[in-house]
N, C-alpha and C positions, 0 to 999 in steps of 0.2 A: 575316447578316453577309456570307456568300458572295455573295448576290444584290446587296447594296449595293456591294460592291467591284467586282463584274463590271460593274454599271451605271456606276460611276465610270470604269472602264477604257474602256468603250465611249464615254463622253463625251470622254475624253482622246483617243481615236482620232479622233472626229469633230472635235475641236479641233486636230488635226494635231500632237499631242504624242507619240503612239505610232503604230506601224505594224506590220502583219503582214509577216514576211520569210521567205525560204527560205534554204537552205544557201548561204553566200557563195562556195563553191567550185563547186558543181554547179548552182546556181540552181534552176530548177523541173523539172529533168530526172529527178530521182530521188525515190523514196519516203522518207518519214521515219517515225520511231517516237517516240511520245510517251513521255517518261521520267517526267515529273512535271508536275502542273499545280497552281499555287497557287490559294488561295481568291479572289484578285483577277483570275483569268483568265490570268495570265502562264504560258505553257507552255515547257517545256524539251524540246527535240527532238534526236534523233540522226539524221543523214543515213545512210541505209542503203547509200549508195555509198562515201562517203569517210570516214565515222566521226566527223566533227566533230559536236560538240554545240553547240546555239545556242538563244538565247531568242527567243520570239516570242509576242505583240507585244513590241517594244522601243522605246526612245526614238528619235525622228527625229534626224537629224544635228545640227540646231541645238540641240536640248535636250541631246543627248549631250555636245556640246562644252562646254556650261555647267558640266558636272561637273568639268571640268579647267582651263578658262580663267580662271575667276573668282578674285578675291582671297581668297575664303574657302577656297580649296584648302589653304592652310596658314597657320598663325598666325605671322606674321613676327616678333612680339615674342619668341617662343621662342628666336630666334636672336640676341638682342641681345648676349649674351656668348659666343656660340659661335664657334669657329674650327676650321678644317680640322685644324690642328696638334693641338689638344686632342682632337678626335674620333679622330685617328690614335693619339695617345699613350695615350689611355684606352680604346682599342678599344670605342668606343661603338656604338650601334645601326647595324646593317648592315655593320660593319667586316669581319666574317668572310665575309659574302656578297660584298662587293667583292673580297676576296682570291681567292675562287673565280672571279669574273669575270676577274680578271687572269690567273690560272693557266690558264684555258680559252683565253684569247686567245694566250697564249705557246705553246700546243700547235700553233697554226696560223700565227701571224704573228711574224716576227722584229722586233727592235727597229728603230727608225727608220722603220717603216712607219706609215701613217696610218689613223685610225679615227674614224668618225662615230658618236656615241651619240645615237640618235633616241629622245626621251623620256628625257632625261638626269637628270630630277629636279633635285636640288641639285648635281649634278656630281661626286659622290664618285668614281665610276668613271673619269670623264674625268681628274680630277686625279691619281688613282693611276696611270693609264696614262702620263701625262706623266712621273711620277716613275720609271717603269720604262722610259723611253726611247722611248716612242711619241709621235707627233704626234696629238693628239686634240682635238676640239671637239664641242659638243653642240647639239641642237635641243630646245627645251622649250616646249610650248604654254602652260603656266601662267605668268602674269606674276610670281606670287610665287616659284615654284620657280626661274625664270630669274634673278630679282633676287638670291636667296640664292646661286645658283651663280656669278653674276658678282661680287657684292660680298663674299661671305663665303668661298666656296670658291676663287674666283680663277681661273675658267676662261673660255675663249672660248665663249660661248653665244648662241644666236639664239632670241629669243622669238617663235616663229611656228609655224605648221603646216609640215610637211615640204614640202607642195606649193608653198609660198612661198619656200623656201630655195634660194638660188643660190650656186654656188661654182665656181671654176676647178679645184678639186681633184677628182680621181677617187680615191676612198678605197680602200685595200686591204681594209678591213673595215668593217662596220656592226654596231652593237649595237642590238637591239630587245628590250630586257629588260623584262618585265612590261608590255608595250604592246599586243601583237597581240590580246589578249583584249578590249581596250577599243574597237577601231577600228570605225567605221561601215562602211568598205569596206577590209578587210584586203588584198585583192589589189592594189588601187590603190596602197596605201602600200608594199607589198612591191615593186611594179614601180618606184615612185618611189625606193625605196632602191637598187634595181639601177641606176637611171640615174645615181646618184652614185658608183658603184663601178667599179673596174677589172675588165676581163674576168678571170675566175678568182679574183676577190675572195671573201671569206668573210662570211657573215652569221651572227650569233650571236643565238639566240632563246630566251627564257625565258617559258613560258606555263603556265597551269593544266593538269593532266594527269588526265583522267577515267579513265585506265587505271591510275592509281596505287592502291596497296593501300588507303590510308585513304579515298580517294574511293569505291572499290568497297564498302568496309565501310559508309560512310555511306549509300550507295544501298540496300544490303541492309536497313539499319534503316528507311529511308523506306518501302520497299516493304511492309514488314511492320508499319508503323504504330508503330514503336518510337521514331521521331524525327520531330518536327514541322518543317515548313518545309523549305526547300532552300537554306539559307544558304551552304553551301560553294561554290555557284555564283558568288556575289558580285554578283548583279543588284541595281541597274540598271547599275553600272559595268562589270561583267564580262558580256559577252554571248556569249562562246564559251569552250569548253574543248576540248582537243586530245588526241590520242594520236599514236603514230608514223605510223600510216596517214594520218590527216588532215593532219598536218604535211607529209608527203611529197607529198600531193596538192595542197595549196594552194601549196607552194613550187614544185612542178613547173609549175603554171599561171602562176607569176610569174617563171619563168626561172632557177630554182635546182635543183641536185641535192643532196639530203640526204646527208650523210656520217657524222654522228656524233650519238649520243643519250646523255644521262646524266641523273641526278637528284641533287639535293642535299638530303638529309634535314635536319631542323632541328638535329640534333646537330652537323652540319658548319657550317651557316650561323650558328649561335649559339656556335661555338667550344667545344662540349661533348663532343667525341669523347674517349673514355677507354678503358681496357683492357676494360671491360664491353660497350661498344657499338661498338668499333672494327670488328670483322668485319661486323656488321650494317650499319653506315654505309657501308663500302666496297662491299658487295654491292648495297645500295640505290642507290648512286651508279652503279656499273658497269652494273647491269641496268635502270636508270631506273624505279624502283618507287615513288617518292614522289609526292605530289599536285601537284608542279610538275615539268615536264620541260624539259630543255635540248636544243636542236637546233642543229647547225652545218651550214650548207649552202654550196655553192659556186655562184657565178654562172656559168652556162653560155651564156646568151643574154639579150638584152634584149627583153622583151615590150613591144609598143606600148601605152602606158598608155591612149590614147584608145579602144583596142579592147577593154580589159579589163572 
């Protein structure tokens, strides 16, 4: 089985579907540590310089984009009777997560400022920002996600990659929520984000956190053979996981200074905080201990994208 899968992977590499890669921040300059290797030959590595974890081999850019651009990304029929108003009134899926997004933005940006949501999905955060007094629009690579955002949620959305987006607006803030871990070239996209921002503007990032307590526990189980697979990495869609050090490094290389970290445990994002888990939830948030980490950084200079 292992031999068959490995041969299949090698065939895909020969067919230009997969490629071997290095750390996206440090390139080939530093050593790496193998964390886990799947039966099919996919390895998960940690850069010993910046601490980012990444998958290699991984899908080439063309194949990676197919995961997000196609019409099978989301079933449009599920939204036939859906409205933003009903989602809000009934506090449906992601409602509490969106509220955390808004609360985070409010800590750094005043009302009437402008925010670009890169990878806006169906536009729930964009619409909520508008209702809270911000000017906001979205960029979404999925044709289905953009269609729902425009026709159902009712936001200004651009169905394209960020590299194709043009605007006269220099935004006060950029959201990059659950996006960075998917990107073929994260530094290029971060510098593209910076090019659409005012000097001193803020970028808000939400990514998988390999330093979180649950992620560490899963790794402990894997190393001792008590848990099979490496599913919490999210491959092939997720190709990176981060911690404070790796976020600081990749953002610095892209023209940003990191200012703030926190985490949102599931009790918060699902609206289930109660007297029994209140303290634990608050500590997890403040100390950034969950398996996803939030980072806020400030634009301090603009990196030349062509040289990145």
